[in-house]
N, CA, C and O atoms as a printed pandas DataFrame, in Angstrom:
     atom_number atom_name residue_name chain_id  residue_number  x_coord  y_coord  z_coord
0              1         N          MET        A               1  122.205   66.029   62.260
1              2        CA          MET        A               1  121.858   67.407   62.324
2              3         C          MET        A               1  122.951   68.286   61.805
3              4         O          MET        A               1  124.146   67.996   61.842
4              5         N          MET        A               2  122.452   69.356   61.332
5              6        CA          MET        A               2  123.416   70.309   60.805
6              7         C          MET        A               2  123.776   71.314   61.888
7              8         O          MET        A               2  122.933   71.785   62.652
8              9         N          ARG        A               3  124.972   71.598   61.914
9             10        CA          ARG        A               3  125.446   72.573   62.870
10            11         C          ARG        A               3  125.487   73.941   62.204
11            12         O          ARG        A               3  125.948   74.089   61.072
12            13         N          ARG        A               4  124.998   74.929   62.928
13            14        CA          ARG        A               4  125.004   76.280   62.373
14            15         C          ARG        A               4  126.374   76.879   62.486
15            16         O          ARG        A               4  127.120   76.634   63.434
16            17         N          ARG        A               5  126.672   77.645   61.522
17            18        CA          ARG        A               5  127.926   78.375   61.575
18            19         C          ARG        A               5  127.639   79.789   62.050
19            20         O          ARG        A               5  126.523   80.273   61.864
20            21         N          GLY        A               6  128.586   80.457   62.643
21            22        CA          GLY        A               6  128.411   81.833   63.090
22            23         C          GLY        A               6  128.144   81.896   64.583
23            24         O          GLY        A               6  128.358   80.933   65.320
24            25         N          MET        A               7  127.676   83.044   64.999
25            26        CA          MET        A               7  127.462   83.295   66.419
26            27         C          MET        A               7  126.149   82.697   66.885
27            28         O          MET        A               7  125.177   82.605   66.135
28            29         N          PRO        A               8  126.149   82.296   68.137
29            30        CA          PRO        A               8  124.869   81.836   68.691
30            31         C          PRO        A               8  123.919   83.026   68.871
31            32         O          PRO        A               8  124.356   84.175   68.944
32            33         N          LEU        A               9  122.670   82.748   68.937
33            34        CA          LEU        A               9  121.635   83.762   68.987
34            35         C          LEU        A               9  121.768   84.659   70.219
35            36         O          LEU        A               9  121.546   85.865   70.115
36            37         N          VAL        A              10  122.115   84.119   71.354
37            38        CA          VAL        A              10  122.254   84.900   72.572
38            39         C          VAL        A              10  123.406   85.882   72.437
39            40         O          VAL        A              10  123.310   87.024   72.886
40            41         N          ARG        A              11  124.473   85.447   71.831
41            42        CA          ARG        A              11  125.633   86.321   71.647
42            43         C          ARG        A              11  125.292   87.468   70.693
43            44         O          ARG        A              11  125.735   88.595   70.916
44            45         N          VAL        A              12  124.530   87.214   69.658
45            46        CA          VAL        A              12  124.115   88.250   68.719
46            47         C          VAL        A              12  123.222   89.273   69.428
47            48         O          VAL        A              12  123.363   90.478   69.221
48            49         N          ALA        A              13  122.309   88.783   70.260
49            50        CA          ALA        A              13  121.414   89.678   70.989
50            51         C          ALA        A              13  122.211   90.551   71.958
51            52         O          ALA        A              13  121.932   91.743   72.086
52            53         N          ALA        A              14  123.187   89.977   72.632
53            54        CA          ALA        A              14  124.008   90.736   73.578
54            55         C          ALA        A              14  124.827   91.790   72.848
55            56         O          ALA        A              14  124.937   92.920   73.325
56            57         N          THR        A              15  125.391   91.452   71.727
57            58        CA          THR        A              15  126.178   92.407   70.941
58            59         C          THR        A              15  125.291   93.542   70.459
59            60         O          THR        A              15  125.696   94.703   70.500
60            61         N          THR        A              16  124.104   93.226   70.010
61            62        CA          THR        A              16  123.168   94.243   69.548
62            63         C          THR        A              16  122.785   95.182   70.692
63            64         O          THR        A              16  122.696   96.394   70.493
64            65         N          ALA        A              17  122.562   94.645   71.861
65            66        CA          ALA        A              17  122.209   95.474   73.016
66            67         C          ALA        A              17  123.346   96.409   73.397
67            68         O          ALA        A              17  123.110   97.570   73.732
68            69         N          VAL        A              18  124.566   95.918   73.349
69            70        CA          VAL        A              18  125.722   96.755   73.674
70            71         C          VAL        A              18  125.864   97.875   72.655
71            72         O          VAL        A              18  126.109   99.024   73.022
72            73         N          VAL        A              19  125.712   97.546   71.382
73            74        CA          VAL        A              19  125.831   98.558   70.329
74            75         C          VAL        A              19  124.722   99.603   70.473
75            76         O          VAL        A              19  124.983  100.798   70.338
76            77         N          ALA        A              20  123.513   99.175   70.738
77            78        CA          ALA        A              20  122.393  100.099   70.890
78            79         C          ALA        A              20  122.585  100.979   72.124
79            80         O          ALA        A              20  122.317  102.179   72.079
80            81         N          GLY        A              21  123.037  100.400   73.197
81            82        CA          GLY        A              21  123.282  101.187   74.413
82            83         C          GLY        A              21  124.373  102.215   74.207
83            84         O          GLY        A              21  124.249  103.355   74.656
84            85         N          THR        A              22  125.440  101.824   73.532
85            86        CA          THR        A              22  126.532  102.752   73.248
86            87         C          THR        A              22  126.048  103.886   72.350
87            88         O          THR        A              22  126.381  105.048   72.583
88            89         N          ALA        A              23  125.271  103.559   71.335
89            90        CA          ALA        A              23  124.746  104.590   70.436
90            91         C          ALA        A              23  123.839  105.559   71.196
91            92         O          ALA        A              23  123.886  106.767   70.962
92            93         N          GLY        A              24  123.024  105.039   72.092
93            94        CA          GLY        A              24  122.156  105.907   72.887
94            95         C          GLY        A              24  122.956  106.835   73.787
95            96         O          GLY        A              24  122.633  108.016   73.913
96            97         N          ALA        A              25  124.004  106.301   74.413
97            98        CA          ALA        A              25  124.836  107.119   75.296
98            99         C          ALA        A              25  125.559  108.204   74.514
99           100         O          ALA        A              25  125.648  109.344   74.970
100          101         N          VAL        A              26  126.073  107.858   73.345
101          102        CA          VAL        A              26  126.762  108.838   72.509
102          103         C          VAL        A              26  125.781  109.914   72.052
103          104         O          VAL        A              26  126.104  111.102   72.059
104          105         N          SER        A              27  124.599  109.497   71.660
105          106        CA          SER        A              27  123.582  110.458   71.221
106          107         C          SER        A              27  123.206  111.404   72.358
107          108         O          SER        A              27  123.083  112.610   72.147
108          109         N          HIS        A              28  123.026  110.866   73.554
109          110        CA          HIS        A              28  122.690  111.699   74.715
110          111         C          HIS        A              28  123.814  112.688   75.009
111          112         O          HIS        A              28  123.555  113.856   75.301
112          113         N          HIS        A              29  125.039  112.233   74.933
113          114        CA          HIS        A              29  126.184  113.110   75.186
114          115         C          HIS        A              29  126.241  114.238   74.156
115          116         O          HIS        A              29  126.499  115.389   74.506
116          117         N          GLN        A              30  126.002  113.908   72.895
117          118        CA          GLN        A              30  126.013  114.933   71.848
118          119         C          GLN        A              30  124.888  115.946   72.055
119          120         O          GLN        A              30  125.088  117.144   71.851
120          121         N          GLN        A              31  123.725  115.479   72.452
121          122        CA          GLN        A              31  122.610  116.397   72.699
122          123         C          GLN        A              31  122.941  117.345   73.845
123          124         O          GLN        A              31  122.645  118.537   73.765
124          125         N          GLN        A              32  123.544  116.835   74.899
125          126        CA          GLN        A              32  123.935  117.702   76.014
126          127         C          GLN        A              32  124.989  118.709   75.568
127          128         O          GLN        A              32  124.944  119.877   75.955
128          129         N          LYS        A              33  125.922  118.261   74.766
129          130        CA          LYS        A              33  126.985  119.143   74.277
130          131         C          LYS        A              33  126.391  120.268   73.431
131          132         O          LYS        A              33  126.755  121.430   73.614
132          133         N          TYR        A              34  125.489  119.945   72.516
133          134        CA          TYR        A              34  124.881  120.954   71.660
134          135         C          TYR        A              34  123.991  121.904   72.467
135          136         O          TYR        A              34  123.956  123.103   72.191
136          137         N          ALA        A              35  123.281  121.379   73.451
137          138        CA          ALA        A              35  122.440  122.235   74.286
138          139         C          ALA        A              35  123.309  123.210   75.073
139          140         O          ALA        A              35  122.951  124.377   75.230
140          141         N          SER        A              36  124.439  122.738   75.563
141          142        CA          SER        A              36  125.354  123.609   76.306
142          143         C          SER        A              36  125.919  124.697   75.389
143          144         O          SER        A              36  126.018  125.858   75.785
144          145         N          GLN        A              37  126.283  124.318   74.178
145          146        CA          GLN        A              37  126.808  125.297   73.220
146          147         C          GLN        A              37  125.734  126.332   72.862
147          148         O          GLN        A              37  126.026  127.524   72.768
148          149         N          ASN        A              38  124.504  125.878   72.664
149          150        CA          ASN        A              38  123.413  126.799   72.337
150          151         C          ASN        A              38  123.137  127.751   73.496
151          152         O          ASN        A              38  122.882  128.936   73.280
152          153         N          ALA        A              39  123.187  127.241   74.720
153          154        CA          ALA        A              39  122.951  128.103   75.890
154          155         C          ALA        A              39  124.054  129.148   76.003
155          156         O          ALA        A              39  123.775  130.305   76.318
156          157         N          ALA        A              40  125.295  128.761   75.753
157          158        CA          ALA        A              40  126.402  129.716   75.828
158          159         C          ALA        A              40  126.263  130.783   74.738
159          160         O          ALA        A              40  126.488  131.966   74.992
160          161         N          ALA        A              41  125.895  130.368   73.540
161          162        CA          ALA        A              41  125.712  131.328   72.447
162          163         C          ALA        A              41  124.552  132.280   72.752
163          164         O          ALA        A              41  124.637  133.478   72.481
164          165         N          GLN        A              42  123.473  131.739   73.315
165          166        CA          GLN        A              42  122.329  132.580   73.668
166          167         C          GLN        A              42  122.716  133.581   74.745
167          168         O          GLN        A              42  122.298  134.738   74.698
168          169         N          GLN        A              43  123.507  133.147   75.708
169          170        CA          GLN        A              43  123.946  134.038   76.778
170          171         C          GLN        A              43  124.819  135.160   76.204
171          172         O          GLN        A              43  124.697  136.314   76.612
172          173         N          GLN        A              44  125.689  134.820   75.266
173          174        CA          GLN        A              44  126.520  135.850   74.638
174          175         C          GLN        A              44  125.661  136.846   73.867
175          176         O          GLN        A              44  125.910  138.051   73.914
176          177         N          GLN        A              45  124.655  136.348   73.160
177          178        CA          GLN        A              45  123.765  137.236   72.418
178          179         C          GLN        A              45  122.987  138.141   73.363
179          180         O          GLN        A              45  122.815  139.327   73.083
180          181         N          ASP        A              46  122.517  137.593   74.476
181          182        CA          ASP        A              46  121.790  138.400   75.455
182          183         C          ASP        A              46  122.684  139.494   76.033
183          184         O          ASP        A              46  122.254  140.637   76.184
184          185         N          MET        A              47  123.918  139.145   76.354
185          186        CA          MET        A              47  124.841  140.129   76.904
186          187         C          MET        A              47  125.140  141.218   75.879
187          188         O          MET        A              47  125.191  142.398   76.224
188          189         N          ALA        A              48  125.338  140.827   74.620
189          190        CA          ALA        A              48  125.600  141.808   73.563
190          191         C          ALA        A              48  124.382  142.714   73.363
191          192         O          ALA        A              48  124.528  143.916   73.141
192          193         N          TYR        A              49  123.193  142.138   73.443
193          194        CA          TYR        A              49  121.971  142.932   73.301
194          195         C          TYR        A              49  121.861  143.942   74.436
195          196         O          TYR        A              49  121.582  145.117   74.201
196          197         N          GLN        A              50  122.079  143.485   75.665
197          198        CA          GLN        A              50  122.002  144.383   76.823
198          199         C          GLN        A              50  123.034  145.504   76.708
199          200         O          GLN        A              50  122.742  146.654   77.035
200          201         N          GLN        A              51  124.235  145.172   76.246
201          202        CA          GLN        A              51  125.269  146.187   76.074
202          203         C          GLN        A              51  124.850  147.186   74.994
203          204         O          GLN        A              51  125.063  148.389   75.144
204          205         N          GLY        A              52  124.265  146.699   73.926
205          206        CA          GLY        A              52  123.791  147.579   72.860
206          207         C          GLY        A              52  122.695  148.510   73.351
207          208         O          GLY        A              52  122.671  149.689   72.999
208          209         N          VAL        A              53  121.795  147.984   74.159
209          210        CA          VAL        A              53  120.722  148.816   74.714
210          211         C          VAL        A              53  121.312  149.902   75.604
211          212         O          VAL        A              53  120.912  151.063   75.526
212          213         N          ALA        A              54  122.267  149.517   76.451
213          214        CA          ALA        A              54  122.898  150.499   77.346
214          215         C          ALA        A              54  123.646  151.563   76.539
215          216         O          ALA        A              54  123.577  152.749   76.860
216          217         N          ASP        A              55  124.354  151.143   75.502
217          218        CA          ASP        A              55  125.069  152.105   74.655
218          219         C          ASP        A              55  124.104  153.057   73.958
219          220         O          ASP        A              55  124.363  154.257   73.867
220          221         N          ALA        A              56  122.995  152.521   73.468
221          222        CA          ALA        A              56  122.010  153.364   72.774
222          223         C          ALA        A              56  121.388  154.371   73.737
223          224         O          ALA        A              56  121.171  155.528   73.376
224          225         N          GLN        A              57  121.103  153.934   74.955
225          226        CA          GLN        A              57  120.526  154.859   75.929
226          227         C          GLN        A              57  121.525  155.943   76.294
227          228         O          GLN        A              57  121.160  157.112   76.421
228          229         N          ALA        A              58  122.789  155.559   76.465
229          230        CA          ALA        A              58  123.807  156.557   76.805
230          231         C          ALA        A              58  123.971  157.561   75.667
231          232         O          ALA        A              58  124.097  158.764   75.898
232          233         N          GLN        A              59  123.966  157.055   74.446
233          234        CA          GLN        A              59  124.109  157.939   73.296
234          235         C          GLN        A              59  122.889  158.851   73.158
235          236         O          GLN        A              59  123.019  160.026   72.815
236          237         N          GLN        A              60  121.720  158.307   73.424
237          238        CA          GLN        A              60  120.506  159.111   73.330
238          239         C          GLN        A              60  120.526  160.221   74.381
239          240         O          GLN        A              60  120.126  161.350   74.099
240          241         N          GLN        A              61  120.989  159.904   75.582
241          242        CA          GLN        A              61  121.063  160.919   76.624
242          243         C          GLN        A              61  122.114  161.964   76.285
243          244         O          GLN        A              61  121.950  163.144   76.594
244          245         N          GLN        A              62  123.188  161.528   75.649
245          246        CA          GLN        A              62  124.270  162.453   75.302
246          247         C          GLN        A              62  123.813  163.462   74.262
247          248         O          GLN        A              62  124.156  164.641   74.343
248          249         N          TYR        A              63  123.039  163.003   73.286
249          250        CA          TYR        A              63  122.637  163.875   72.185
250          251         C          TYR        A              63  121.206  164.382   72.322
251          252         O          TYR        A              63  120.688  165.008   71.397
252          253         N          ALA        A              64  120.566  164.130   73.439
253          254        CA          ALA        A              64  119.196  164.593   73.629
254          255         C          ALA        A              64  119.195  166.110   73.756
255          256         O          ALA        A              64  120.096  166.688   74.365
256          257         N          PRO        A              65  118.195  166.747   73.188
257          258        CA          PRO        A              65  118.131  168.207   73.310
258          259         C          PRO        A              65  117.879  168.578   74.769
259          260         O          PRO        A              65  117.275  167.812   75.519
260          261         N          PRO        A              66  118.344  169.744   75.156
261          262        CA          PRO        A              66  118.125  170.147   76.550
262          263         C          PRO        A              66  116.637  170.341   76.810
263          264         O          PRO        A              66  115.874  170.641   75.892
264          265         N          PRO        A              67  116.233  170.170   78.048
265          266        CA          PRO        A              67  114.804  170.335   78.332
266          267         C          PRO        A              67  114.382  171.772   78.079
267          268         O          PRO        A              67  115.185  172.691   78.239
268          269         N          PRO        A              68  113.144  171.972   77.690
269          270        CA          PRO        A              68  112.693  173.330   77.404
270          271         C          PRO        A              68  112.742  174.169   78.683
271          272         O          PRO        A              68  112.560  173.651   79.785
272          273         N          PRO        A              69  112.987  175.454   78.523
273          274        CA          PRO        A              69  113.051  176.304   79.717
274          275         C          PRO        A              69  111.688  176.358   80.402
275          276         O          PRO        A              69  110.644  176.173   79.776
276          277         N          ALA        A              70  111.733  176.613   81.686
277          278        CA          ALA        A              70  110.491  176.698   82.448
278          279         C          ALA        A              70  109.669  177.868   81.917
279          280         O          ALA        A              70  110.213  178.932   81.624
280          281         N          PRO        A              71  108.384  177.672   81.797
281          282        CA          PRO        A              71  107.555  178.749   81.251
282          283         C          PRO        A              71  107.549  179.940   82.209
283          284         O          PRO        A              71  107.473  179.803   83.430
284          285         N          VAL        A              72  107.629  181.066   81.609
285          286        CA          VAL        A              72  107.597  182.301   82.380
286          287         C          VAL        A              72  106.135  182.645   82.616
287          288         O          VAL        A              72  105.315  182.613   81.698
288          289         N          ALA        A              73  105.828  182.971   83.852
289          290        CA          ALA        A              73  104.445  183.312   84.172
290          291         C          ALA        A              73  104.048  184.573   83.411
291          292         O          ALA        A              73  104.753  185.582   83.430
292          293         N          ALA        A              74  102.930  184.488   82.759
293          294        CA          ALA        A              74  102.446  185.637   81.994
294          295         C          ALA        A              74  102.016  186.730   82.966
295          296         O          ALA        A              74  101.358  186.447   83.968
296          297         N          PRO        A              75  102.379  187.959   82.679
297          298        CA          PRO        A              75  101.972  189.036   83.584
298          299         C          PRO        A              75  100.461  189.232   83.542
299          300         O          PRO        A              75   99.809  188.966   82.531
300          301         N          ALA        A              76   99.928  189.697   84.645
301          302        CA          ALA        A              76   98.490  189.923   84.712
302          303         C          ALA        A              76   98.126  191.049   83.757
303          304         O          ALA        A              76   98.850  192.042   83.682
304          305         N          PRO        A              77   97.026  190.923   83.027
305          306        CA          PRO        A              77   96.644  191.970   82.074
306          307         C          PRO        A              77   96.229  193.249   82.807
307          308         O          PRO        A              77   95.702  193.228   83.919
308          309         N          ALA        A              78   96.490  194.328   82.139
309          310        CA          ALA        A              78   96.091  195.633   82.700
310          311         C          ALA        A              78   94.578  195.742   82.632
311          312         O          ALA        A              78   93.993  195.373   81.614
312          313         N          PRO        A              79   93.927  196.229   83.666
313          314        CA          PRO        A              79   92.470  196.272   83.659
314          315         C          PRO        A              79   91.890  197.206   82.603
315          316         O          PRO        A              79   90.767  196.977   82.155
316          317         N          ALA        A              80   92.599  198.237   82.190
317          318        CA          ALA        A              80   92.050  199.201   81.242
318          319         C          ALA        A              80   91.920  198.615   79.841
319          320         O          ALA        A              80   90.899  198.831   79.188
320          321         N          ALA        A              81   92.916  197.884   79.362
321          322        CA          ALA        A              81   92.904  197.371   77.993
322          323         C          ALA        A              81   92.772  195.854   78.012
323          324         O          ALA        A              81   93.611  195.165   77.431
324          325         N          ALA        A              82   91.771  195.330   78.646
325          326        CA          ALA        A              82   91.621  193.882   78.835
326          327         C          ALA        A              82   91.295  193.160   77.535
327          328         O          ALA        A              82   91.833  192.074   77.319
328          329         N          GLY        A              83   90.458  193.685   76.664
329          330        CA          GLY        A              83   90.013  192.988   75.456
330          331         C          GLY        A              83   91.130  192.737   74.468
331          332         O          GLY        A              83   91.337  191.596   74.054
332          333         N          ALA        A              84   91.861  193.780   74.078
333          334        CA          ALA        A              84   92.924  193.643   73.079
334          335         C          ALA        A              84   94.119  192.895   73.654
335          336         O          ALA        A              84   94.705  192.048   72.981
336          337         N          ASP        A              85   94.482  193.203   74.893
337          338        CA          ASP        A              85   95.615  192.528   75.525
338          339         C          ASP        A              85   95.345  191.045   75.720
339          340         O          ASP        A              85   96.223  190.213   75.491
340          341         N          LEU        A              86   94.146  190.718   76.136
341          342        CA          LEU        A              86   93.800  189.325   76.383
342          343         C          LEU        A              86   93.926  188.512   75.108
343          344         O          LEU        A              86   94.471  187.409   75.130
344          345         N          THR        A              87   93.430  189.041   73.999
345          346        CA          THR        A              87   93.521  188.345   72.721
346          347         C          THR        A              87   94.982  188.174   72.305
347          348         O          THR        A              87   95.376  187.103   71.844
348          349         N          ALA        A              88   95.769  189.207   72.465
349          350        CA          ALA        A              88   97.182  189.131   72.087
350          351         C          ALA        A              88   97.925  188.115   72.958
351          352         O          ALA        A              88   98.763  187.357   72.469
352          353         N          GLN        A              89   97.609  188.110   74.239
353          354        CA          GLN        A              89   98.287  187.168   75.142
354          355         C          GLN        A              89   97.867  185.726   74.858
355          356         O          GLN        A              89   98.690  184.813   74.927
356          357         N          LEU        A              90   96.603  185.523   74.544
357          358        CA          LEU        A              90   96.148  184.173   74.181
358          359         C          LEU        A              90   96.823  183.706   72.896
359          360         O          LEU        A              90   97.194  182.538   72.775
360          361         N          GLN        A              91   96.981  184.616   71.936
361          362        CA          GLN        A              91   97.667  184.253   70.691
362          363         C          GLN        A              91   99.137  183.921   70.963
363          364         O          GLN        A              91   99.697  182.993   70.380
364          365         N          GLN        A              92   99.746  184.696   71.859
365          366        CA          GLN        A              92  101.149  184.434   72.201
366          367         C          GLN        A              92  101.277  183.070   72.880
367          368         O          GLN        A              92  102.200  182.313   72.580
368          369         N          LEU        A              93  100.354  182.754   73.792
369          370        CA          LEU        A              93  100.367  181.434   74.441
370          371         C          LEU        A              93  100.187  180.317   73.412
371          372         O          LEU        A              93  100.854  179.285   73.479
372          373         N          ALA        A              94   99.283  180.537   72.466
373          374        CA          ALA        A              94   99.046  179.530   71.430
374          375         C          ALA        A              94  100.305  179.312   70.585
375          376         O          ALA        A              94  100.630  178.180   70.228
376          377         N          GLN        A              95  101.012  180.405   70.268
377          378        CA          GLN        A              95  102.257  180.273   69.500
378          379         C          GLN        A              95  103.302  179.501   70.292
379          380         O          GLN        A              95  103.992  178.644   69.740
380          381         N          LEU        A              96  103.421  179.799   71.577
381          382        CA          LEU        A              96  104.381  179.062   72.419
382          383         C          LEU        A              96  104.004  177.582   72.511
383          384         O          LEU        A              96  104.876  176.713   72.508
384          385         N          HIS        A              97  102.712  177.305   72.591
385          386        CA          HIS        A              97  102.251  175.915   72.655
386          387         C          HIS        A              97  102.539  175.194   71.349
387          388         O          HIS        A              97  103.014  174.059   71.358
388          389         N          ASN        A              98  102.251  175.852   70.212
389          390        CA          ASN        A              98  102.495  175.239   68.905
390          391         C          ASN        A              98  103.975  175.037   68.638
391          392         O          ASN        A              98  104.361  174.102   67.937
392          393         N          ALA        A              99  104.815  175.920   69.202
393          394        CA          ALA        A              99  106.264  175.782   69.014
394          395         C          ALA        A              99  106.840  174.697   69.906
395          396         O          ALA        A              99  107.999  174.314   69.745
396          397         N          GLY        A             100  106.047  174.196   70.846
397          398        CA          GLY        A             100  106.525  173.142   71.720
398          399         C          GLY        A             100  107.174  173.650   72.990
399          400         O          GLY        A             100  107.699  172.855   73.770
400          401         N          VAL        A             101  107.151  174.942   73.215
401          402        CA          VAL        A             101  107.738  175.505   74.428
402          403         C          VAL        A             101  106.857  175.174   75.626
403          404         O          VAL        A             101  107.362  174.883   76.710
404          405         N          LEU        A             102  105.533  175.219   75.431
405          406        CA          LEU        A             102  104.595  174.906   76.501
406          407         C          LEU        A             102  103.948  173.555   76.238
407          408         O          LEU        A             102  103.555  173.256   75.111
408          409         N          SER        A             103  103.841  172.743   77.280
409          410        CA          SER        A             103  103.134  171.473   77.145
410          411         C          SER        A             103  101.631  171.745   77.170
411          412         O          SER        A             103  101.205  172.873   77.415
412          413         N          ASP        A             104  100.843  170.725   76.922
413          414        CA          ASP        A             104   99.392  170.878   76.936
414          415         C          ASP        A             104   98.909  171.353   78.305
415          416         O          ASP        A             104   98.041  172.221   78.401
416          417         N          GLU        A             105   99.484  170.772   79.365
417          418        CA          GLU        A             105   99.071  171.141   80.716
418          419         C          GLU        A             105   99.451  172.587   81.033
419          420         O          GLU        A             105   98.657  173.335   81.603
420          421         N          GLU        A             106  100.679  172.973   80.655
421          422        CA          GLU        A             106  101.131  174.338   80.914
422          423         C          GLU        A             106  100.291  175.353   80.137
423          424         O          GLU        A             106   99.936  176.411   80.656
424          425         N          PHE        A             107   99.984  175.016   78.896
425          426        CA          PHE        A             107   99.166  175.906   78.075
426          427         C          PHE        A             107   97.787  176.081   78.682
427          428         O          PHE        A             107   97.276  177.198   78.755
428          429         N          ALA        A             108   97.178  174.976   79.122
429          430        CA          ALA        A             108   95.834  175.046   79.688
430          431         C          ALA        A             108   95.843  175.868   80.974
431          432         O          ALA        A             108   94.926  176.654   81.211
432          433         N          ALA        A             109   96.880  175.693   81.813
433          434        CA          ALA        A             109   96.946  176.430   83.062
434          435         C          ALA        A             109   97.130  177.931   82.798
435          436         O          ALA        A             109   96.472  178.752   83.438
436          437         N          ALA        A             110   98.009  178.290   81.872
437          438        CA          ALA        A             110   98.250  179.688   81.567
438          439         C          ALA        A             110   97.020  180.336   80.948
439          440         O          ALA        A             110   96.704  181.487   81.247
440          441         N          LYS        A             111   96.327  179.601   80.090
441          442        CA          LYS        A             111   95.122  180.125   79.467
442          443         C          LYS        A             111   94.038  180.346   80.517
443          444         O          LYS        A             111   93.337  181.357   80.493
444          445         N          GLN        A             112   93.908  179.404   81.428
445          446        CA          GLN        A             112   92.910  179.539   82.489
446          447         C          GLN        A             112   93.233  180.746   83.381
447          448         O          GLN        A             112   92.346  181.481   83.813
448          449         N          LYS        A             113   94.524  180.920   83.637
449          450        CA          LYS        A             113   94.943  182.056   84.471
450          451         C          LYS        A             113   94.616  183.376   83.775
451          452         O          LYS        A             113   94.151  184.315   84.423
452          453         N          LEU        A             114   94.851  183.461   82.468
453          454        CA          LEU        A             114   94.538  184.677   81.720
454          455         C          LEU        A             114   93.040  184.950   81.707
455          456         O          LEU        A             114   92.600  186.082   81.907
456          457         N          LEU        A             115   92.270  183.906   81.471
457          458        CA          LEU        A             115   90.826  184.087   81.374
458          459         C          LEU        A             115   90.199  184.413   82.723
459          460         O          LEU        A             115   89.179  185.098   82.794
460          461         N          ALA        A             116   90.823  183.912   83.801
461          462        CA          ALA        A             116   90.283  184.203   85.139
462          463         C          ALA        A             116   90.562  185.659   85.510
463          464         O          ALA        A             116   89.853  186.252   86.322
464          465         N          GLY        A             117   91.595  186.215   84.908
465          466        CA          GLY        A             117   91.853  187.641   85.089
466          467         C          GLY        A             117   92.674  187.891   86.275
467          468         O          GLY        A             117   92.987  189.042   86.578
């Protein structure tokens, strides 16, 4: 009989198993390392985003125009000249509404008050 040269089959199988196990462990370690790095980078991005949002809100509040002054109650129309005065006052309310001084609700309330007399 001829004798084989080299490693016996069991030894080759054992060596292959050790190499495969080591490669799997190294691969798992690298995956954990990369996942940890990605999580840290994501956390930094989230923190930077939150800081940017806070800065933008602070800047917006700093440069926001002041709130419009409270609407002055329109004086009650004089009973003698109701037709001409009423039209002029409604036009004045409309101008204030179009200029943005009065909101829709304020305009509607003032108009209702004028029309109710």
